[in-house]
N, C-alpha and C positions, 0 to 999 in steps of 0.2 A: 118483738125483736125486729129491727129493720132488716130488710132483705139486702144482701150485698149486691152491688151493681158493678158493671165494668163497661167498657166501650166496645161497640161493634161499628167500626168506622167512626163517624161523628155522632152516632146514636148511643144513648145510654140504655143498657139492657140488664136484666138480672143475670148474675154470674152463671146460674144454672142453664140459661138459654144459649150462651155464646157458642159452646162446642157444637150444638145442633145446627146453629146458623152457619158456622164455618164449614161444617160437613156439607151443608146444602150448597154453599158457594162452590166448593171444590168438586162435589159430585156433579154439579151442573156443567162445569167447564172442563172436566177431566179429559174428554176425547180431543179437545182443542188446546189443551194447556201448553204443550211443548211448542206448538206453532205460535201461539200468542206470546210466549216468552221471547221468541226470536223477533217477532214484529214489534212488540212494545219497546224492546231494548236495542233494536237494530243489531241483534246478535251479541251485544256486549256482555250479556249474562254468561255467555260461554267463556269469555276472557276472564270475568270475575271468578268463575268456578275453577278455571285453570290456575289463577293466582292463588286461590285457596289451596289447591293441591301442591303448588310450589312451596308454600309456607308450611303446609302439613308434612310434606316429604314422607309419604307412606313407605313402610318397609315390609319386606317379605314376611308372611306369616302373621301379620297383625289382624286383629278382629275389630271391625268397624261397626258402630251403631249409628245409622243415619236416621234421625228423627224428622218427621214431616217430610220424609224422603220421596214421597209421591211416585213419580215415574222413573226413579232410579238414577237420575243424572249424576249425582255425587257418588253413589255406590259404584257405578260403572267406571267412573274416572279413578276412584280409589283402587279398585282391583287391577285396573290396567297399569297404574303406576307401581303398585306393590309387587306385581308379577305373580304372586300367590298370596292368598289370604282369604278372609271371609267377611262378608258384609251382610248385616241385617237391616232391612229397610222397614221402618215403622211409620205408619200414617193413620190418622183418624178416619180417613175417607177411603173405603175399599175400592171404589171405581178408579181412584188414582193408582193404586197398587195393581189393579187389573190392567191398566194401560201400560204400566211399567213392565209387567210380565210379557206383554205382547212384543216388546222391542227385541230386535235381532240379538243385541248383546245379552239379553236375559237368557236366551236359549244357550248361547255359547258358554255362559258363566253359571249355568243352573246349579252346579254342585257347590258353588261358592256363595250362593245368595239365598237369603230367607226373606219372605215378605210377610209382615205381621201387622194386623190391625191393632192399634194401641194408642194410648193417650200419653202425651209428653209429661203430664203431671203425675202419672201413676204407671210407670213402665213395668211391663210384665217380665222382669228379669231380676236375677239375684244380684246382690252387691258384688262389686269388683269383678265384672264379667268381661268388659271390653277395654281395648287399648286406646281407642279413639272414639269420640262422640262428635258428630257434626249435625248441624241444623242450618239449612239454607232457605232464606225467605219464608221461614215458618214460625219463628218464635214470636213474631208480632201478632200471630193469630191465636196464640195460646192464651187462655183466660187469665192465668196467673204466671207470667214469665219467670218470676223468682222461684216458684215451685218447680218449674221445668229445669232451671239451672241446678237446683238442689238434687233433683233426680239424676241429672247428668253426672254430678259429683258422686252420687251413690253407686251408680252402675259402672263407673270407671275403675280400673285397677289402679293401685298406687303407681305413680309415674305416668298415668294416662293423660291424654290431651283432649281438651275441649276446643272446638272451633265453630264460631257462629258467623255466617254470612247473612247480612240483612241490609235492607234499604236504610239509609240514615239521613243526617241533616247536612245540607251544603253550607259550609261556614262563610258564605258570601251572600249578602242580601240581594244583590242584583241577579246573581246566578240562581239563587233560590226562587226568585220571582219568575224568572224564565222557565225554570223547571216546573214550578207550580202551574203555570199557564199550559205547558205541554201536558202535564199529568192529568189535570182536571178537565181539560178540553178534548184531548186526543185519545187518551187510553180508554175511557168508557165508550167512545165512538168506535174504536177498533174492536172492543169487546162485542159491541152490537153487530158489527159487520162480519167479524171472523168467527166468533163463538155464539152469536145470536143471544148474547147475554150482557146487556149494558149494566144491570144492577150489580152483578158480581164484581165487575171491574171498577165500578164506582166505589164499592166497599174496599177493594184492594188499595186504591189510591188514598182513600181516607185513612185506612189503617197505617199506611206509611207515615202520614202526618202525625198520627197519634203515638208513634213509637219514640222512646227516649233518644236523646242525642248520644253521641259517641261516649262522652265522659260519664254521663249518667248510667249508661248501660255497662261501662267498664266497672263502675262501683258495684253494680248488681252482680257481675261475674265474681268480683272479689268477695262480696258478701256471702256468696254460695260456697266459699271456701277455697277457690282457686288461687294458686300462686303464680308469680311471673306473668300476671295478666297484662295484656297489651292490645292495642288495636292499630290497624292500618286503614287509611281511607283509600277508596277506589273511585276513580273518575270524579275527583274533586269532592268526595264525600257523598255522592249519590248513593253509594253503598259503602259498607265498612266490614272489615273482618276483625273479629275479636277472638283472641286466643288466651287460653289459661291451662294450667297444669294441676293435676291432683298430686301434690308433693307429699 
Protein backbone atom coordinates (compact mmCIF):
# COMPACT_ATOMS: atom_id res chain seq x y z
CA UNK A 1 0.00 0.00 0.00
CA UNK A 2 1.36 3.45 -0.94
CA UNK A 3 2.27 5.68 2.00
CA UNK A 4 0.18 8.88 2.10
CA UNK A 5 2.19 12.03 1.59
CA UNK A 6 1.66 15.70 2.28
CA UNK A 7 3.69 18.87 1.86
CA UNK A 8 6.07 20.44 4.33
CA UNK A 9 6.66 23.75 2.63
CA UNK A 10 7.72 22.83 -0.91
CA UNK A 11 8.94 19.40 0.18
CA UNK A 12 6.82 16.24 -0.09
CA UNK A 13 6.93 14.18 3.11
CA UNK A 14 5.05 11.18 4.54
CA UNK A 15 1.93 12.31 6.41
CA UNK A 16 3.20 10.63 9.55
CA UNK A 17 6.27 12.90 9.59
CA UNK A 18 4.64 16.30 9.22
CA UNK A 19 3.46 16.89 12.79
CA UNK A 20 6.91 16.13 14.17
CA UNK A 21 8.52 18.51 11.71
CA UNK A 22 6.03 21.28 12.50
CA UNK A 23 6.67 20.71 16.21
CA UNK A 24 10.38 21.09 15.49
CA UNK A 25 9.86 24.39 13.67
CA UNK A 26 7.79 25.99 16.43
CA UNK A 27 9.83 24.50 19.25
CA UNK A 28 12.89 26.08 17.67
CA UNK A 29 11.39 29.58 17.32
CA UNK A 30 9.11 29.67 20.40
CA UNK A 31 11.14 32.13 22.46
CA UNK A 32 11.39 34.63 19.58
CA UNK A 33 8.02 33.93 17.95
CA UNK A 34 6.16 37.06 19.11
CA UNK A 35 9.08 39.36 18.25
CA UNK A 36 9.37 37.79 14.78
CA UNK A 37 5.64 38.26 14.13
CA UNK A 38 6.00 41.98 14.77
CA UNK A 39 9.12 42.32 12.61
CA UNK A 40 7.85 40.19 9.68
CA UNK A 41 4.51 41.93 9.41
CA UNK A 42 5.52 45.40 10.56
CA UNK A 43 3.04 44.90 13.40
CA UNK A 44 0.15 44.36 10.97
CA UNK A 45 -0.63 40.93 12.48
CA UNK A 46 -1.96 42.85 15.51
CA UNK A 47 -4.41 44.76 13.30
CA UNK A 48 -5.51 41.49 11.66
CA UNK A 49 -6.11 39.87 15.06
CA UNK A 50 -8.09 42.90 16.20
CA UNK A 51 -10.16 42.68 12.98
CA UNK A 52 -10.80 39.03 13.86
CA UNK A 53 -12.12 40.08 17.28
CA UNK A 54 -14.29 42.80 15.72
CA UNK A 55 -16.02 40.24 13.50
CA UNK A 56 -16.15 37.61 16.23
CA UNK A 57 -17.66 40.05 18.79
CA UNK A 58 -16.97 37.95 21.94
CA UNK A 59 -19.74 38.02 24.55
CA UNK A 60 -19.50 37.64 28.35
CA UNK A 61 -19.44 34.06 29.56
CA UNK A 62 -18.45 32.42 26.28
CA UNK A 63 -16.05 29.48 26.12
CA UNK A 64 -13.31 29.78 23.49
CA UNK A 65 -11.13 27.03 22.05
CA UNK A 66 -8.09 28.55 20.37
CA UNK A 67 -6.26 25.87 18.40
CA UNK A 68 -2.61 26.29 17.41
CA UNK A 69 -2.95 29.09 19.94
CA UNK A 70 0.76 29.16 20.78
CA UNK A 71 1.61 32.11 23.01
CA UNK A 72 -2.00 33.11 23.64
CA UNK A 73 -2.42 36.20 21.45
CA UNK A 74 -5.99 35.36 20.45
CA UNK A 75 -7.04 33.99 23.86
CA UNK A 76 -5.93 37.17 25.62
CA UNK A 77 -7.75 39.37 23.12
CA UNK A 78 -10.89 37.24 23.39
CA UNK A 79 -11.02 37.39 27.20
CA UNK A 80 -10.38 41.14 27.21
CA UNK A 81 -13.24 41.73 24.74
CA UNK A 82 -15.64 39.29 26.42
CA UNK A 83 -15.07 40.85 29.85
CA UNK A 84 -15.54 37.43 31.44
CA UNK A 85 -15.33 33.99 29.91
CA UNK A 86 -12.97 31.07 29.52
CA UNK A 87 -10.30 30.31 26.92
CA UNK A 88 -8.58 27.00 26.26
CA UNK A 89 -5.37 27.29 24.24
CA UNK A 90 -4.35 24.11 22.41
CA UNK A 91 -1.03 23.71 20.64
CA UNK A 92 1.02 20.80 19.32
CA UNK A 93 4.21 22.43 20.61
CA UNK A 94 4.66 22.66 24.37
CA UNK A 95 7.44 25.32 24.25
CA UNK A 96 4.95 27.70 22.59
CA UNK A 97 2.48 27.20 25.45
CA UNK A 98 5.30 27.69 27.97
CA UNK A 99 6.07 31.08 26.38
CA UNK A 100 2.38 31.99 26.54
CA UNK A 101 2.20 31.18 30.26
CA UNK A 102 5.13 33.56 30.88
CA UNK A 103 3.24 36.57 29.53
CA UNK A 104 1.94 39.14 32.01
CA UNK A 105 -1.65 38.70 30.80
CA UNK A 106 -1.44 34.98 31.58
CA UNK A 107 -0.93 35.71 35.26
CA UNK A 108 -3.80 38.21 35.43
CA UNK A 109 -6.15 35.83 33.60
CA UNK A 110 -4.93 32.54 35.09
CA UNK A 111 -8.39 31.52 36.36
CA UNK A 112 -9.89 31.99 32.89
CA UNK A 113 -7.21 30.16 30.90
CA UNK A 114 -6.21 26.56 30.22
CA UNK A 115 -3.11 25.53 28.23
CA UNK A 116 -3.35 22.09 26.60
CA UNK A 117 -0.88 20.17 24.41
CA UNK A 118 -3.03 18.66 21.66
CA UNK A 119 -3.53 17.92 17.97
CA UNK A 120 -6.02 19.89 15.85
CA UNK A 121 -6.99 16.66 14.04
CA UNK A 122 -7.87 14.80 17.26
CA UNK A 123 -8.95 17.27 19.94
CA UNK A 124 -9.09 15.94 23.53
CA UNK A 125 -12.55 17.41 24.21
CA UNK A 126 -16.13 16.16 24.24
CA UNK A 127 -18.63 17.03 21.51
CA UNK A 128 -20.44 20.38 21.79
CA UNK A 129 -18.11 21.88 24.45
CA UNK A 130 -17.24 25.36 23.12
CA UNK A 131 -19.07 28.48 21.92
CA UNK A 132 -16.25 29.63 19.68
CA UNK A 133 -13.34 27.97 17.85
CA UNK A 134 -10.48 30.06 16.50
CA UNK A 135 -7.27 29.14 14.70
CA UNK A 136 -4.82 31.83 13.58
CA UNK A 137 -1.91 31.19 11.23
CA UNK A 138 -2.10 27.55 12.25
CA UNK A 139 -4.34 25.58 9.94
CA UNK A 140 -1.82 25.60 7.08
CA UNK A 141 0.55 23.68 9.37
CA UNK A 142 -1.99 20.91 10.04
CA UNK A 143 -1.33 17.68 8.14
CA UNK A 144 -4.98 17.33 7.04
CA UNK A 145 -6.77 20.70 7.36
CA UNK A 146 -10.14 19.15 6.45
CA UNK A 147 -9.87 16.85 9.49
CA UNK A 148 -9.16 19.88 11.69
CA UNK A 149 -12.28 21.63 10.36
CA UNK A 150 -14.39 18.53 11.09
CA UNK A 151 -13.01 18.44 14.63
CA UNK A 152 -13.85 22.14 15.00
CA UNK A 153 -17.44 21.35 14.02
CA UNK A 154 -17.59 18.44 16.47
CA UNK A 155 -16.41 20.34 19.56
CA UNK A 156 -18.57 23.41 18.93
CA UNK A 157 -22.00 23.72 20.53
CA UNK A 158 -24.99 24.15 18.19
CA UNK A 159 -24.96 27.85 17.31
CA UNK A 160 -21.17 27.92 17.80
CA UNK A 161 -18.84 29.96 15.62
CA UNK A 162 -15.69 29.03 13.71
CA UNK A 163 -13.17 31.68 12.74
CA UNK A 164 -9.94 31.05 10.84
CA UNK A 165 -7.26 33.72 10.30
CA UNK A 166 -4.67 32.60 7.78
CA UNK A 167 -2.29 33.93 5.17
CA UNK A 168 -3.95 33.77 1.79
CA UNK A 169 -3.52 34.67 -1.88
CA UNK A 170 -3.27 38.24 -3.18
CA UNK A 171 -5.74 38.50 -6.10
CA UNK A 172 -3.43 40.76 -8.15
CA UNK A 173 -0.47 39.35 -10.08
CA UNK A 174 1.80 42.38 -9.64
CA UNK A 175 1.11 42.68 -5.92
CA UNK A 176 1.60 38.92 -5.53
CA UNK A 177 4.97 39.21 -7.31
CA UNK A 178 6.09 42.02 -4.97
CA UNK A 179 4.84 40.10 -1.93
CA UNK A 180 6.67 36.94 -3.06
CA UNK A 181 9.93 38.86 -3.47
CA UNK A 182 9.58 40.20 0.08
CA UNK A 183 8.52 36.84 1.55
CA UNK A 184 11.18 34.65 -0.01
CA UNK A 185 14.06 37.10 0.27
CA UNK A 186 13.47 38.98 3.52
CA UNK A 187 11.59 36.70 5.91
CA UNK A 188 14.15 33.83 6.04
CA UNK A 189 16.88 36.49 6.47
CA UNK A 190 14.97 38.04 9.40
CA UNK A 191 14.57 34.56 10.85
CA UNK A 192 18.34 34.10 10.66
CA UNK A 193 19.10 37.46 12.30
CA UNK A 194 16.37 37.55 14.99
CA UNK A 195 15.62 33.91 15.80
CA UNK A 196 18.91 32.38 14.55
CA UNK A 197 16.79 30.02 12.46
CA UNK A 198 16.60 30.56 8.72
CA UNK A 199 15.19 27.14 7.85
CA UNK A 200 12.07 27.43 10.01
CA UNK A 201 11.11 30.74 8.42
CA UNK A 202 11.85 29.40 4.94
CA UNK A 203 9.32 26.65 5.74
CA UNK A 204 6.75 29.19 6.98
CA UNK A 205 7.00 31.21 3.74
CA UNK A 206 6.70 28.07 1.61
CA UNK A 207 3.72 26.84 3.65
CA UNK A 208 1.86 30.09 2.89
CA UNK A 209 2.30 29.48 -0.84
CA UNK A 210 0.97 25.93 -0.53
CA UNK A 211 -2.22 26.94 1.30
CA UNK A 212 -5.50 27.00 -0.71
CA UNK A 213 -6.86 30.32 -1.97
CA UNK A 214 -9.83 32.03 -0.32
CA UNK A 215 -12.61 30.39 -2.38
CA UNK A 216 -11.09 26.90 -2.13
CA UNK A 217 -10.76 27.17 1.62
CA UNK A 218 -14.33 28.52 1.86
CA UNK A 219 -15.56 25.34 0.17
CA UNK A 220 -13.57 23.30 2.74
CA UNK A 221 -15.30 25.16 5.59
CA UNK A 222 -18.69 24.38 4.03
CA UNK A 223 -17.72 20.75 3.46
CA UNK A 224 -17.02 20.39 7.20
CA UNK A 225 -20.67 21.26 7.83
CA UNK A 226 -20.54 24.98 8.61
CA UNK A 227 -23.36 27.26 7.51
CA UNK A 228 -23.34 30.97 6.63
CA UNK A 229 -19.68 30.56 5.63
CA UNK A 230 -18.02 33.75 4.44
CA UNK A 231 -14.59 35.31 4.21
CA UNK A 232 -13.06 38.78 4.33
CA UNK A 233 -9.71 39.73 2.83
CA UNK A 234 -7.23 41.63 4.98
CA UNK A 235 -4.50 43.85 3.51
CA UNK A 236 -5.49 43.08 -0.11
CA UNK A 237 -5.63 39.33 0.53
CA UNK A 238 -2.25 38.90 2.21
CA UNK A 239 -4.39 37.33 4.93
CA UNK A 240 -8.05 36.34 5.10
CA UNK A 241 -10.64 35.66 7.78
CA UNK A 242 -13.04 32.76 7.23
CA UNK A 243 -16.16 32.50 9.37
CA UNK A 244 -18.76 29.75 9.72
CA UNK A 245 -21.52 28.68 12.11
CA UNK A 246 -22.59 25.30 13.47
CA UNK A 247 -26.28 25.74 12.69
